[in-house]
N, CA, C and O of each residue as an XYZ file, in Angstrom:
252
protein
N       0.846     -1.174      0.000
C       0.000      0.000      0.000
C       0.893      1.239      0.000
O       1.817      1.353      0.805
N       0.609      2.144     -0.896
C       1.346      3.414     -0.960
C       0.695      4.414     -0.005
O      -0.503      4.339      0.269
N       1.502      5.350      0.496
C       0.930      6.386      1.359
C       1.689      7.697      1.202
O       2.807      7.734      0.687
N       1.053      8.770      1.658
C       1.611     10.120      1.560
C       1.990     10.670      2.937
O       2.092     11.885      3.103
N       2.200      9.803      3.918
C       2.442     10.258      5.286
C       3.671     11.149      5.366
O       3.608     12.215      5.978
N       4.782     10.746      4.771
C       6.004     11.564      4.838
C       5.765     12.931      4.189
O       6.117     13.966      4.756
N       5.171     12.922      3.009
C       4.886     14.173      2.295
C       4.020     15.106      3.138
O       4.322     16.294      3.255
N       2.961     14.583      3.718
C       2.045     15.399      4.517
C       2.717     15.899      5.799
O       2.498     17.036      6.218
N       3.533     15.047      6.412
C       4.237     15.427      7.644
C       5.211     16.565      7.365
O       5.255     17.547      8.106
N       5.995     16.429      6.289
C       6.993     17.458      6.006
C       6.339     18.770      5.565
O       6.859     19.846      5.861
N       5.212     18.694      4.865
C       4.476     19.915      4.503
C       4.096     20.718      5.739
O       4.064     21.948      5.705
N       3.811     20.017      6.827
C       3.399     20.674      8.067
C       4.577     21.033      8.965
O       4.401     21.672     10.002
N       5.777     20.622      8.566
C       6.965     20.941      9.342
C       7.111     20.130     10.616
O       7.783     20.558     11.554
N       6.487     18.964     10.656
C       6.547     18.104     11.843
C       7.680     17.097     11.708
O       7.944     16.596     10.615
N       8.339     16.807     12.801
C       9.318     15.717     12.833
C       8.550     14.400     12.970
O       7.356     14.392     13.269
N       9.245     13.304     12.751
C       8.612     11.995     12.972
C       8.169     11.865     14.426
O       7.111     11.302     14.708
N       8.971     12.381     15.342
C       8.633     12.299     16.767
C       7.363     13.100     17.068
O       6.520     12.656     17.847
N       7.227     14.274     16.453
C       6.020     15.083     16.680
C       4.776     14.379     16.146
O       3.735     14.365     16.802
N       4.887     13.797     14.956
C       3.742     13.065     14.417
C       3.430     11.856     15.289
O       2.264     11.568     15.559
N       4.456     11.154     15.727
C       4.253      9.989     16.581
C       3.499     10.374     17.857
O       2.606      9.651     18.298
N       3.855     11.493     18.433
C       3.171     11.957     19.643
C       1.693     12.242     19.356
O       0.820     11.884     20.147
N       1.424     12.885     18.229
C       0.035     13.184     17.855
C      -0.767     11.905     17.621
O      -1.964     11.852     17.905
N      -0.094     10.872     17.099
C      -0.761      9.609     16.801
C      -0.758      8.646     17.984
O      -1.453      7.631     17.970
N       0.029      8.972     19.003
C       0.222      8.111     20.174
C       0.802      6.752     19.789
O       0.349      5.701     20.242
N       1.835      6.818     18.924
C       2.604      5.638     18.537
C       4.080      5.998     18.673
O       4.413      7.141     18.986
N       4.957      5.039     18.442
C       6.390      5.317     18.523
C       6.882      5.989     17.240
O       6.246      5.896     16.190
N       8.012      6.660     17.346
C       8.636      7.259     16.166
C       8.999      6.173     15.166
O       8.916      6.386     13.956
N       9.401      5.010     15.667
C       9.757      3.890     14.797
C       8.547      3.435     13.971
O       8.700      3.036     12.817
N       7.355      3.493     14.559
C       6.139      3.133     13.825
C       5.907      4.119     12.692
O       5.590      3.713     11.574
N       6.061      5.408     12.965
C       5.907      6.426     11.920
C       6.921      6.173     10.809
O       6.573      6.230      9.629
N       8.157      5.898     11.171
C       9.198      5.627     10.186
C       8.829      4.415      9.328
O       8.987      4.453      8.108
N       8.345      3.355      9.947
C       7.979      2.147      9.202
C       6.807      2.415      8.257
O       6.789      1.903      7.138
N       5.840      3.203      8.689
C       4.711      3.558      7.819
C       5.206      4.380      6.641
O       4.847      4.106      5.496
N       6.028      5.389      6.913
C       6.541      6.251      5.844
C       7.352      5.478      4.818
O       7.307      5.785      3.626
N       8.089      4.482      5.274
C       8.925      3.687      4.372
C       8.200      2.464      3.821
O       8.802      1.599      3.186
N       6.892      2.411      4.077
C       6.007      1.363      3.563
C       6.458     -0.039      3.948
O       6.285     -0.993      3.190
N       7.045     -0.147      5.150
C       7.404     -1.448      5.707
C       6.303     -1.954      6.631
O       6.323     -3.106      7.064
N       5.335     -1.076      6.930
C       4.257     -1.421      7.855
C       2.987     -0.722      7.392
O       2.980      0.492      7.188
N       1.907     -1.495      7.226
C       0.604     -0.923      6.921
C      -0.145     -0.748      8.231
O      -0.325     -1.716      8.970
N      -0.585      0.464      8.533
C      -1.280      0.689      9.809
C      -2.616     -0.040      9.849
O      -3.229     -0.312      8.817
N      -3.046     -0.344     11.050
C      -4.372     -0.927     11.242
C      -5.421      0.086     10.793
O      -5.121      1.272     10.655
N      -6.636     -0.373     10.566
C      -7.698      0.539     10.159
C      -7.947      1.623     11.211
O      -8.086      2.790     10.846
N      -8.008      1.280     12.510
C      -8.184      2.345     13.509
C      -7.053      3.379     13.467
O      -7.312      4.576     13.589
N      -5.803      2.930     13.296
C      -4.681      3.879     13.220
C      -4.775      4.707     11.939
O      -4.460      5.897     11.958
N      -5.198      4.110     10.841
C      -5.360      4.865      9.593
C      -6.383      5.981      9.777
O      -6.202      7.079      9.250
N      -7.458      5.712     10.521
C      -8.446      6.751     10.792
C      -7.845      7.869     11.644
O      -8.142      9.043     11.421
N      -7.012      7.519     12.604
C      -6.357      8.534     13.437
C      -5.417      9.374     12.575
O      -5.381     10.597     12.709
N      -4.661      8.731     11.697
C      -3.756      9.456     10.797
C      -4.556     10.437      9.945
O      -4.174     11.598      9.799
N      -5.662      9.965      9.387
C      -6.507     10.833      8.561
C      -7.029     12.016      9.364
O      -7.055     13.141      8.864
N      -7.444     11.773     10.599
C      -7.965     12.852     11.442
C      -6.867     13.867     11.760
O      -7.110     15.073     11.716
N      -5.673     13.396     12.078
C      -4.556     14.293     12.410
C      -4.217     15.197     11.222
O      -3.916     16.376     11.405
N      -4.266     14.646     10.011
C      -3.964     15.437      8.824
C      -5.184     16.182      8.289
O      -5.051     17.043      7.419
N      -6.359     15.863      8.796
C      -7.569     16.535      8.344
C      -7.967     16.170      6.921
O      -8.514     16.992      6.186
N      -7.686     14.925      6.542
C      -7.964     14.451      5.191
C      -8.713     13.121      5.235
O      -8.702     12.425      6.251
N      -9.352     12.781      4.140
C      -9.982     11.466      4.013
C      -8.890     10.414      3.866
O      -7.830     10.681      3.301
N      -9.158      9.219      4.378
C      -8.181      8.120      4.312
C      -7.705      7.898      2.880
O      -6.514      7.699      2.644
N      -8.631      7.932      1.926
C      -8.255      7.633      0.540
C      -7.339      8.697     -0.080
O      -6.751      8.465     -1.137
N      -7.217      9.850      0.565
C      -6.272     10.865      0.095
C      -4.871     10.654      0.675
O      -3.917     11.316      0.265
N      -4.755      9.735      1.622
C      -3.467      9.435      2.250
C      -2.936      8.067      1.821
O      -1.743      7.907      1.565
N      -3.832      7.089      1.746
C      -3.449      5.707      1.440
C      -4.066      5.271      0.120
O      -5.212      5.606     -0.180
N      -3.303      4.524     -0.664
C      -3.801      3.987     -1.926
C      -3.240      2.594     -2.134
O      -2.066      2.342     -1.864
N      -4.071      1.702     -2.607
C      -3.623      0.353     -2.942
C      -2.880      0.428     -4.274
O      -3.333      1.069     -5.223
N      -1.743     -0.233     -4.321
C      -0.922     -0.185     -5.555
C      -1.589     -0.951     -6.664
O      -1.057     -1.025     -7.771
């Protein structure tokens, strides 16, 4: 699954640690999501969408 998490995070000027705090996950989890080594659970995907203020389908796409 492709995602725009890194792009959206950097647009907002947030570090991985800052995003991790907002999502209540570890920085390593954010890194794994950004590098597409880990697909977040559906509940976490909803939290990511809420934090960025976007619909899930604007952040995540099936290849």
